[in-house]
PLY file of the C-alpha trace (Angstrom):
ply
format ascii 1.0
element vertex 187
property float x
property float y
property float z
element edge 186
property int vertex1
property int vertex2
end_header
-35.79 13.41 54.98
-37.94 15.42 52.59
-38.62 13.62 49.23
-38.32 16.92 47.41
-34.77 17.34 48.64
-33.64 13.91 47.43
-31.62 13.50 44.19
-33.51 11.00 42.04
-30.83 10.66 39.32
-29.56 7.08 39.76
-26.21 7.93 38.16
-25.74 10.88 40.48
-23.20 10.55 43.29
-25.79 12.12 45.59
-28.56 9.60 44.92
-30.73 9.17 47.96
-28.67 11.62 50.00
-30.21 14.61 51.64
-29.34 17.97 50.19
-28.53 19.70 53.47
-25.95 22.31 52.45
-24.25 22.23 55.83
-23.46 18.51 55.54
-21.14 18.56 52.55
-20.18 22.24 52.26
-16.71 21.87 53.77
-15.97 18.69 51.78
-17.14 20.22 48.50
-15.02 23.31 49.01
-11.90 21.25 49.77
-12.47 18.90 46.81
-13.34 21.79 44.51
-10.17 23.64 45.37
-8.09 20.52 44.74
-9.89 19.77 41.47
-9.56 23.31 40.22
-5.83 23.47 40.88
-5.11 20.07 39.29
-7.55 20.18 36.35
-9.25 23.38 35.34
-12.90 22.93 34.44
-13.93 23.08 30.80
-16.01 26.13 29.91
-19.70 25.78 30.67
-19.22 23.04 33.30
-19.95 23.69 36.93
-18.05 22.16 39.77
-21.00 19.97 40.70
-21.36 18.69 37.13
-17.64 17.95 36.95
-17.79 16.02 40.21
-20.78 13.99 38.96
-18.91 13.17 35.76
-15.81 12.10 37.74
-17.89 9.82 39.92
-19.70 8.39 36.88
-16.33 7.78 35.20
-15.09 5.94 38.27
-18.24 3.84 38.31
-17.94 2.97 34.58
-14.26 2.06 34.98
-15.16 -0.25 37.88
-17.86 -1.89 35.70
-15.28 -2.35 32.91
-12.89 -4.04 35.33
-15.70 -6.29 36.58
-16.62 -7.24 33.02
-12.95 -8.02 32.27
-12.82 -10.33 35.25
-16.05 -12.06 34.19
-14.76 -12.44 30.63
-11.49 -13.88 31.88
-13.35 -16.39 34.03
-15.59 -17.35 31.07
-12.53 -17.82 28.84
-10.91 -20.10 31.43
-14.13 -22.09 31.69
-14.36 -22.41 27.90
-10.73 -23.57 27.76
-11.44 -26.19 30.40
-14.51 -27.43 28.50
-12.50 -27.64 25.25
-9.76 -29.58 27.04
-12.32 -32.02 28.42
-13.82 -32.45 24.92
-10.38 -33.08 23.46
-10.40 -29.92 21.38
-6.81 -28.78 21.18
-5.60 -25.52 19.66
-4.10 -27.60 16.82
-7.51 -29.18 16.07
-9.14 -25.75 16.12
-6.48 -24.46 13.75
-7.09 -27.38 11.39
-10.82 -26.71 11.48
-10.27 -23.01 10.85
-7.97 -23.74 7.90
-10.42 -26.27 6.47
-13.31 -23.83 6.79
-11.22 -21.02 5.29
-10.24 -23.22 2.36
-13.87 -24.13 1.79
-14.78 -20.46 1.90
-12.05 -19.70 -0.64
-13.23 -22.50 -2.94
-16.79 -21.20 -2.92
-15.76 -17.60 -3.59
-16.43 -16.08 -6.98
-12.82 -15.01 -7.39
-11.56 -18.58 -6.89
-14.11 -19.99 -9.34
-13.23 -17.37 -11.96
-9.49 -18.03 -11.50
-10.05 -21.78 -11.75
-12.02 -21.37 -14.98
-9.33 -19.09 -16.45
-6.55 -21.49 -15.54
-8.51 -24.44 -16.94
-8.99 -22.60 -20.23
-5.31 -21.67 -20.30
-4.37 -25.31 -19.66
-6.59 -26.50 -22.49
-5.13 -23.93 -24.88
-1.59 -24.84 -23.82
-2.33 -28.53 -24.29
-3.75 -27.88 -27.76
-0.72 -25.77 -28.67
1.70 -28.46 -27.49
-0.23 -31.12 -29.45
0.00 -28.98 -32.57
3.71 -28.39 -31.96
4.32 -32.13 -31.41
2.48 -33.00 -34.60
4.43 -30.38 -36.54
7.75 -31.65 -35.17
6.83 -35.27 -35.99
5.83 -34.31 -39.49
9.02 -32.29 -39.95
11.19 -35.17 -38.71
9.36 -37.53 -41.09
10.03 -35.12 -43.92
13.68 -34.92 -42.90
13.99 -38.70 -42.82
12.66 -38.93 -46.36
15.02 -36.21 -47.57
17.97 -37.17 -49.81
20.46 -35.70 -47.32
19.21 -37.91 -44.48
19.14 -40.99 -46.76
22.76 -40.33 -47.69
23.70 -39.91 -44.01
21.83 -43.12 -43.09
23.66 -45.04 -45.78
27.03 -43.78 -44.57
26.22 -44.75 -40.95
25.07 -48.19 -42.14
28.31 -48.72 -44.07
30.37 -47.63 -41.09
28.43 -49.99 -38.83
29.01 -52.84 -41.27
32.73 -52.16 -41.29
32.97 -51.98 -37.44
30.62 -54.79 -36.42
30.77 -56.97 -39.44
28.00 -58.98 -41.05
26.43 -59.97 -37.71
25.47 -56.36 -36.92
21.74 -56.82 -37.51
21.12 -58.71 -34.28
22.69 -61.98 -35.47
24.64 -63.55 -32.68
27.92 -65.29 -33.37
28.11 -68.55 -31.49
31.25 -69.56 -29.71
32.35 -73.10 -29.04
31.82 -72.62 -25.28
28.20 -71.54 -25.66
25.63 -74.16 -24.77
22.40 -74.08 -26.62
19.44 -74.59 -24.33
17.12 -77.38 -25.19
13.39 -77.47 -24.71
13.86 -79.94 -21.88
16.06 -77.59 -19.85
14.85 -74.01 -20.35
17.34 -71.29 -19.29
15.01 -69.92 -16.70
0 1
1 2
2 3
3 4
4 5
5 6
6 7
7 8
8 9
9 10
10 11
11 12
12 13
13 14
14 15
15 16
16 17
17 18
18 19
19 20
20 21
21 22
22 23
23 24
24 25
25 26
26 27
27 28
28 29
29 30
30 31
31 32
32 33
33 34
34 35
35 36
36 37
37 38
38 39
39 40
40 41
41 42
42 43
43 44
44 45
45 46
46 47
47 48
48 49
49 50
50 51
51 52
52 53
53 54
54 55
55 56
56 57
57 58
58 59
59 60
60 61
61 62
62 63
63 64
64 65
65 66
66 67
67 68
68 69
69 70
70 71
71 72
72 73
73 74
74 75
75 76
76 77
77 78
78 79
79 80
80 81
81 82
82 83
83 84
84 85
85 86
86 87
87 88
88 89
89 90
90 91
91 92
92 93
93 94
94 95
95 96
96 97
97 98
98 99
99 100
100 101
101 102
102 103
103 104
104 105
105 106
106 107
107 108
108 109
109 110
110 111
111 112
112 113
113 114
114 115
115 116
116 117
117 118
118 119
119 120
120 121
121 122
122 123
123 124
124 125
125 126
126 127
127 128
128 129
129 130
130 131
131 132
132 133
133 134
134 135
135 136
136 137
137 138
138 139
139 140
140 141
141 142
142 143
143 144
144 145
145 146
146 147
147 148
148 149
149 150
150 151
151 152
152 153
153 154
154 155
155 156
156 157
157 158
158 159
159 160
160 161
161 162
162 163
163 164
164 165
165 166
166 167
167 168
168 169
169 170
170 171
171 172
172 173
173 174
174 175
175 176
176 177
177 178
178 179
179 180
180 181
181 182
182 183
183 184
184 185
185 186
């Protein structure tokens, strides 16, 4: 085997193979004919280059499959470790939500919104205080008005007629009532 005739490209399908044209001539012609009929070559690409690219694609796809298998095995191993540590998906979800909430609370948008709502709450509170004071003052003014005094007198007279003279909290005693003494309190 002559070193000059060896293909030194490590990605080449012919790496380390001898370049004796009689060895692979029949195979190349058969594969080339099949490749040309199924997929025409793009312009500027020789049959040898196309074959190298196909072999490289096959190799890369095999590597991808291997990596998928390795990743799957690593994920299973991680799941097993989490199970042994008592880390359930629910606990992870709680941790993620807690971290997300902390991230939200430290964000500038949240802080600005909180400040705005706080200011709005203070202004609303001040407005309600002012409104309450105004209503109280207005009710006090109404109570001192002649119309309200007249109404109050009429209600008082009506109450006196319905309840009688004991209407101001005076209790009328009946003969069956017993008056508690200090010696025997009612409770």
